[in-house]
C-alpha positions as CSV (number, residue, x, y, z in Angstrom):
1,M,-64.0,-25.8,-11.2
2,K,-60.5,-24.4,-11.7
3,A,-60.2,-23.4,-8.1
4,S,-61.4,-26.8,-6.8
5,I,-58.9,-28.6,-8.9
6,A,-56.1,-26.5,-7.6
7,F,-57.2,-27.1,-4.0
8,R,-57.2,-30.8,-4.7
9,Q,-53.8,-31.0,-6.3
10,D,-51.8,-28.6,-4.1
11,P,-50.7,-29.2,-0.5
12,A,-51.1,-26.5,2.1
13,R,-49.7,-23.3,0.6
14,T,-48.8,-21.8,3.9
15,R,-45.3,-22.4,5.4
16,V,-44.1,-21.0,8.7
17,T,-40.5,-20.1,9.5
18,T,-39.4,-19.6,13.1
19,T,-36.2,-18.2,14.5
20,E,-35.4,-18.3,18.2
21,V,-33.4,-15.4,19.6
22,P,-33.2,-15.9,23.4
23,G,-33.0,-12.7,25.5
24,Y,-34.1,-10.2,22.8
25,S,-37.1,-8.0,23.2
26,A,-39.9,-8.0,20.6
27,K,-38.7,-4.7,19.2
28,D,-35.2,-6.0,18.8
29,V,-36.4,-9.2,17.2
30,E,-38.4,-7.2,14.7
31,T,-35.5,-5.0,13.8
32,L,-32.6,-7.4,13.9
33,V,-34.2,-10.7,12.8
34,T,-37.6,-10.4,11.2
35,R,-36.9,-7.5,8.9
36,P,-33.6,-8.9,7.5
37,I,-35.4,-12.2,6.7
38,E,-38.3,-10.4,5.1
39,V,-36.0,-8.4,2.9
40,V,-34.1,-11.4,1.7
41,L,-37.5,-13.1,0.9
42,Q,-38.8,-10.2,-1.1
43,G,-38.7,-11.0,-4.8
44,A,-38.3,-14.7,-4.3
45,P,-40.4,-16.6,-6.9
46,Y,-43.6,-18.4,-6.1
47,I,-44.4,-16.2,-3.0
48,D,-47.8,-14.7,-2.9
49,Q,-47.8,-13.1,0.6
50,I,-45.4,-12.7,3.6
51,R,-46.7,-12.1,7.1
52,S,-44.7,-11.8,10.2
53,N,-45.0,-11.7,14.0
54,S,-42.2,-10.7,16.4
55,S,-42.4,-11.6,20.1
56,V,-39.9,-11.9,23.0
57,G,-37.2,-14.2,21.8
58,L,-39.1,-15.4,18.7
59,S,-39.5,-14.4,15.1
60,R,-42.3,-16.0,13.2
61,I,-42.7,-15.5,9.5
62,T,-45.7,-17.0,7.5
63,I,-45.1,-17.5,3.8
64,V,-48.0,-18.1,1.5
65,F,-47.1,-19.6,-1.9
66,K,-49.0,-19.1,-5.1
67,W,-51.5,-21.7,-6.3
68,G,-50.1,-24.5,-8.5
69,V,-46.4,-24.3,-7.6
70,D,-44.2,-27.2,-6.7
71,I,-44.2,-26.9,-2.9
72,Y,-40.9,-28.7,-2.5
73,R,-39.1,-26.6,-5.1
74,A,-40.5,-23.4,-3.5
75,R,-39.2,-24.6,-0.1
76,Q,-35.8,-25.2,-1.5
77,I,-35.6,-21.7,-2.8
78,I,-36.6,-20.3,0.6
79,Q,-34.0,-22.5,2.4
80,E,-31.3,-21.1,0.1
81,R,-32.3,-17.5,0.9
82,M,-32.4,-18.3,4.6
83,Q,-28.8,-19.5,4.5
84,A,-27.8,-16.2,2.9
85,V,-29.3,-14.2,5.7
86,Q,-27.8,-16.3,8.5
87,G,-24.7,-14.2,8.7
88,Q,-26.7,-11.0,9.2
89,L,-28.5,-12.3,12.3
90,P,-27.3,-11.2,15.8
91,S,-25.2,-13.4,18.0
92,G,-27.2,-16.0,19.8
93,A,-29.8,-16.3,17.0
94,Q,-30.6,-19.9,16.1
95,T,-30.8,-21.1,12.5
96,P,-34.2,-20.2,11.0
97,Q,-36.4,-23.3,10.9
98,M,-39.1,-24.0,8.3
99,M,-41.9,-26.3,9.4
100,P,-42.4,-29.5,7.4
101,V,-45.0,-29.8,4.6
102,T,-48.2,-30.5,6.5
103,S,-51.9,-29.7,6.0
104,A,-54.3,-27.7,8.2
105,V,-55.4,-31.0,9.8
106,S,-52.0,-32.6,10.1
107,W,-52.3,-33.6,13.7
108,L,-52.4,-37.4,13.5
109,L,-52.2,-38.6,17.0
110,K,-51.4,-37.5,20.5
111,F,-49.9,-39.9,23.1
112,G,-48.9,-39.4,26.7
113,L,-46.5,-40.8,29.2
114,V,-47.9,-40.6,32.8
115,D,-45.9,-41.3,36.0
116,W,-48.2,-42.8,38.6
117,S,-45.5,-43.4,41.2
118,G,-45.5,-39.8,42.5
119,S,-41.7,-39.6,42.2
120,N,-40.0,-36.9,40.2
121,R,-39.3,-38.5,36.9
122,E,-39.9,-35.5,34.6
123,H,-36.3,-35.6,33.2
124,E,-36.6,-39.4,32.6
125,L,-39.9,-39.2,30.8
126,R,-39.0,-36.2,28.7
127,T,-35.7,-37.8,27.7
128,L,-37.4,-41.0,26.8
129,V,-39.8,-39.1,24.5
130,D,-37.2,-36.8,22.9
131,W,-34.4,-39.3,22.3
132,D,-36.1,-42.7,21.9
133,I,-39.8,-42.6,21.1
134,R,-39.5,-39.5,18.9
135,N,-36.7,-41.0,16.8
136,R,-38.5,-44.2,16.3
137,L,-41.7,-42.5,15.2
138,L,-39.9,-40.2,12.8
139,A,-38.6,-43.3,11.0
140,Q,-42.1,-44.3,10.1
141,P,-43.3,-43.4,6.6
142,G,-45.7,-40.4,6.5
143,V,-44.7,-38.9,9.9
144,A,-43.6,-35.3,9.6
145,S,-42.8,-34.3,13.1
146,V,-43.1,-35.3,16.8
147,V,-43.4,-32.4,19.3
148,A,-43.3,-33.0,23.1
149,V,-44.8,-30.9,25.8
150,G,-44.4,-31.4,29.6
151,G,-41.8,-33.0,31.8
152,G,-38.4,-31.4,32.0
153,V,-35.8,-30.9,29.3
154,K,-32.7,-32.1,31.0
155,Q,-29.7,-29.8,31.0
156,Y,-26.4,-29.2,32.9
157,Q,-26.7,-26.2,35.2
158,V,-23.8,-24.2,36.6
159,L,-24.9,-22.0,39.6
160,L,-22.3,-19.4,40.1
161,D,-21.3,-18.2,43.6
162,P,-20.5,-14.4,43.4
163,L,-18.5,-14.5,46.6
164,R,-16.2,-17.3,45.5
165,M,-15.9,-15.7,42.0
166,R,-14.7,-12.5,43.6
167,K,-12.3,-14.4,45.8
168,Y,-10.6,-16.0,42.8
169,G,-11.0,-13.0,40.5
170,V,-13.2,-14.8,38.0
171,S,-15.8,-13.1,35.8
172,T,-18.9,-14.5,34.2
173,D,-17.4,-14.1,30.7
174,M,-14.4,-16.2,31.7
175,V,-16.7,-19.0,32.9
176,T,-18.8,-18.8,29.8
177,Q,-15.7,-19.1,27.6
178,A,-14.3,-22.0,29.6
179,L,-17.6,-23.9,29.3
180,R,-17.9,-23.1,25.6
181,T,-14.4,-24.5,24.8
182,A,-14.6,-27.5,27.1
183,N,-17.2,-29.6,25.3
184,L,-15.2,-30.2,22.1
185,V,-14.0,-33.2,20.2
186,A,-11.0,-32.3,18.1
187,P,-8.9,-34.4,15.6
188,G,-5.4,-35.0,16.8
189,G,-3.1,-36.8,14.4
190,F,-0.8,-39.7,14.1
191,V,2.4,-40.7,16.0
192,Y,5.0,-43.0,14.4
193,P,7.2,-44.4,17.1
194,S,8.8,-46.7,14.6
195,S,8.6,-47.6,10.9
196,E,6.2,-50.4,11.8
197,E,4.0,-48.7,14.3
198,E,1.3,-46.0,14.0
199,Y,-0.8,-44.5,16.8
200,F,-3.9,-42.3,16.3
201,I,-4.2,-39.4,18.7
202,R,-7.7,-38.1,19.5
203,A,-8.6,-35.1,21.7
204,N,-11.9,-36.0,23.4
205,G,-13.2,-33.2,25.5
206,K,-16.9,-34.1,25.2
207,V,-18.8,-33.6,28.4
208,E,-20.4,-36.8,29.6
209,S,-21.1,-36.3,33.3
210,L,-21.4,-33.6,36.0
211,R,-17.8,-34.4,37.0
212,D,-16.6,-33.4,33.6
213,V,-18.2,-30.0,33.9
214,A,-17.1,-29.5,37.5
215,E,-13.4,-30.2,36.6
216,T,-13.4,-27.7,33.7
217,L,-10.5,-25.4,34.0
218,V,-11.4,-21.7,34.1
219,V,-8.1,-19.9,34.9
220,M,-4.8,-20.2,36.6
221,R,-4.2,-18.0,39.7
222,D,-0.7,-18.0,41.3
223,G,0.1,-21.3,39.7
224,Q,-3.1,-22.9,41.0
225,P,-5.9,-24.1,38.7
226,I,-9.4,-22.7,39.3
227,H,-12.1,-25.1,38.2
228,I,-15.8,-24.7,37.8
229,E,-16.4,-26.6,41.1
230,D,-14.4,-24.0,43.0
231,I,-16.7,-21.2,42.1
232,A,-20.1,-22.8,41.3
233,E,-22.5,-25.7,42.0
234,V,-22.9,-28.1,39.1
235,R,-26.2,-30.1,38.8
236,F,-28.8,-31.5,36.5
237,G,-31.8,-29.2,36.0
238,S,-34.7,-28.4,33.7
239,E,-35.0,-25.7,31.1
240,V,-37.5,-22.9,31.8
241,K,-40.9,-24.3,31.3
242,R,-43.3,-22.5,29.0
243,G,-45.9,-25.3,29.1
244,D,-46.7,-28.5,30.9
245,G,-48.8,-31.6,30.5
246,Q,-51.2,-33.6,32.7
247,I,-53.4,-36.6,32.1
248,F,-56.0,-37.6,34.6
249,G,-54.4,-35.3,37.1
250,G,-51.0,-36.9,36.9
251,P,-47.8,-35.2,35.5
252,A,-47.3,-36.3,31.9
253,V,-45.3,-35.8,28.8
254,I,-47.7,-35.4,25.8
255,G,-46.4,-36.0,22.3
256,T,-48.1,-34.7,19.2
257,V,-47.5,-36.7,16.0
258,S,-48.1,-34.8,12.7
259,K,-48.3,-36.4,9.3
260,L,-46.9,-35.3,6.0
261,W,-49.2,-33.8,3.4
262,G,-50.7,-36.6,1.3
263,A,-49.8,-39.4,3.7
264,D,-52.5,-42.0,4.3
265,T,-54.0,-41.3,7.7
266,M,-55.1,-44.8,8.6
267,E,-51.9,-46.5,7.5
268,T,-49.7,-44.0,9.2
269,T,-51.7,-44.2,12.4
270,R,-51.4,-48.0,12.4
271,N,-47.6,-47.8,12.0
272,V,-47.3,-45.2,14.8
273,E,-49.5,-47.3,17.1
274,K,-47.4,-50.4,16.5
275,V,-44.3,-48.5,17.6
276,L,-46.0,-47.1,20.7
277,A,-47.3,-50.6,21.6
278,S,-43.7,-52.0,21.4
279,M,-42.4,-49.1,23.5
280,A,-45.1,-49.6,26.1
281,E,-43.7,-53.1,26.9
282,N,-40.4,-51.7,28.0
283,L,-41.4,-48.7,30.1
284,P,-40.3,-48.3,33.8
285,K,-42.6,-49.5,36.5
286,D,-45.6,-47.1,37.3
287,V,-45.1,-45.3,33.9
288,Q,-48.0,-45.7,31.5
289,L,-48.1,-44.9,27.8
290,I,-51.6,-43.7,26.7
291,P,-51.6,-44.0,22.9
292,N,-54.9,-42.3,22.1
293,V,-55.1,-38.9,23.9
294,F,-56.2,-37.7,20.5
295,R,-56.6,-39.9,17.4
296,Q,-57.6,-38.4,14.0
297,A,-58.3,-41.9,12.6
298,S,-61.1,-42.3,15.1
299,F,-63.1,-39.7,13.3
300,I,-62.6,-41.4,9.9
301,E,-63.6,-44.8,11.5
302,A,-66.7,-43.2,12.9
303,S,-67.6,-41.8,9.5
304,I,-67.1,-45.2,7.9
305,N,-69.3,-46.8,10.6
306,N,-72.0,-44.1,10.0
307,L,-71.9,-44.8,6.3
308,R,-72.2,-48.6,6.9
309,D,-75.1,-48.1,9.4
310,A,-76.9,-45.6,7.0
311,L,-76.6,-48.1,4.2
312,L,-77.9,-51.0,6.3
313,H,-80.7,-49.1,8.0
314,S,-81.9,-47.4,4.7
315,S,-82.0,-50.8,3.0
316,I,-84.1,-52.2,5.8
317,I,-86.5,-49.2,5.9
318,V,-87.0,-49.3,2.1
319,A,-87.6,-53.0,2.1
320,L,-90.2,-52.8,4.9
321,V,-92.0,-49.8,3.5
322,L,-92.3,-51.2,0.0
323,L,-93.3,-54.7,1.2
324,L,-95.8,-53.5,3.8
325,F,-97.5,-50.9,1.6
326,L,-97.2,-52.3,-2.0
327,F,-96.9,-56.0,-1.3
328,R,-94.6,-56.3,-4.4
329,W,-91.2,-57.8,-4.3
330,R,-89.9,-56.5,-7.7
331,P,-89.9,-52.8,-6.8
332,T,-88.4,-53.8,-3.5
333,V,-85.5,-55.6,-5.1
334,I,-84.9,-52.8,-7.6
335,S,-84.8,-50.2,-4.8
336,L,-82.4,-52.4,-2.7
337,I,-80.1,-52.7,-5.7
338,A,-80.2,-49.0,-6.5
339,I,-78.9,-47.9,-3.1
340,P,-75.5,-49.7,-3.1
341,T,-75.2,-49.2,-6.8
342,S,-75.5,-45.4,-6.3
343,L,-73.0,-45.5,-3.5
344,M,-70.5,-47.4,-5.7
345,A,-71.1,-44.9,-8.6
346,G,-70.3,-42.1,-6.2
347,V,-67.1,-43.8,-5.1
348,L,-66.0,-44.3,-8.7
349,V,-66.5,-40.6,-9.4
350,L,-64.3,-39.8,-6.5
351,W,-61.7,-42.2,-7.7
352,A,-61.8,-40.8,-11.3
353,L,-61.4,-37.2,-9.9
354,D,-58.5,-38.4,-7.6
355,I,-60.4,-37.2,-4.5
356,S,-59.5,-39.0,-1.4
357,I,-62.0,-40.7,0.9
358,N,-62.0,-38.6,4.1
359,A,-64.5,-37.6,6.8
360,L,-65.9,-34.9,4.6
361,T,-66.6,-37.1,1.6
362,L,-67.9,-39.9,3.8
363,G,-70.4,-37.5,5.3
364,G,-71.5,-36.4,1.9
365,L,-72.1,-40.0,0.9
366,V,-74.3,-40.5,4.0
367,F,-76.5,-37.6,3.0
368,A,-76.6,-38.9,-0.6
369,I,-77.9,-42.2,0.7
370,G,-80.7,-40.4,2.3
371,E,-81.7,-38.8,-1.0
372,V,-81.5,-42.1,-2.8
373,V,-83.8,-43.7,-0.1
374,D,-86.4,-40.9,-0.6
375,D,-86.2,-41.3,-4.4
376,A,-86.5,-45.0,-4.2
377,I,-89.7,-44.9,-2.1
378,I,-91.3,-41.9,-3.9
379,D,-90.6,-43.0,-7.4
380,V,-91.9,-46.5,-6.8
């Protein structure tokens, strides 16, 4: 009984922390990233187990908290420890990210954007999901995360020409440093041309187009500026793909919506579907939004329908059996009243114990109705 209460009251105890380290081998990730994080987590309160996995460019640490702890307080302590270890990580390592509080069945819904035109719109579709649909879905109550797969993540690409670099005496480090310092917005100051005038100065170096990248200054040679366009080709491209999406044979971007632990599945699904329906009206031509590639609420609705059908069919069967074989209406009425009364009593017990109505409990109620039907016929 004690364990069942803990399972009912606590969210998923397992939290996953990931740290991306592009370009590092699995061994280097283990030595330089995973171990320092494990060391700083050792001794932290509320932790029951720590498990880790290091692969090429990725450190994955699984933290299992003790039963009965405040999951959000425990997460806060872990986040503070993660900030302390950030300075010990190698250059290029991204900030460790802890996954949101979700359950083992947190996948709420999968939707897809499909391009039926045959044109190459992978950048357009992925950008639409990442920067528009995703942000609108995250604004809905109960939504924990939206993860997209497929399409192409748009990026600026600088393709260096070794021959032209040698001609101008430019190294890769020089190009990297120039690009790193080019995309900056710095505060300037104020200029007072007179006692009654004031002008604000702002240094805007933010990259907004391919031309901005191409005109980035790399170095001066003999009084002549050498720009990126002099030694490289600048274009839009896609990040290296480690997955792709297809729906009905067409290229697609598939989004997975996960819900927060404790969020109402049906209500959250309805809110998400409203957003997707409004977005579908403004999509480009030949682009279709499929809102139900996967839908967890469908399983709950099917369970509710099964419960309704079981209640209806069992009532009809009991009535027919008792009337045909006993020819007495009083036992028939009593049995028909006992079936829904037993169902309502079971629901009241679930409510008193603060147990939610889900696919598992609905399935149990269906089996319970079968037992009630047997008892109603046999006892009479």
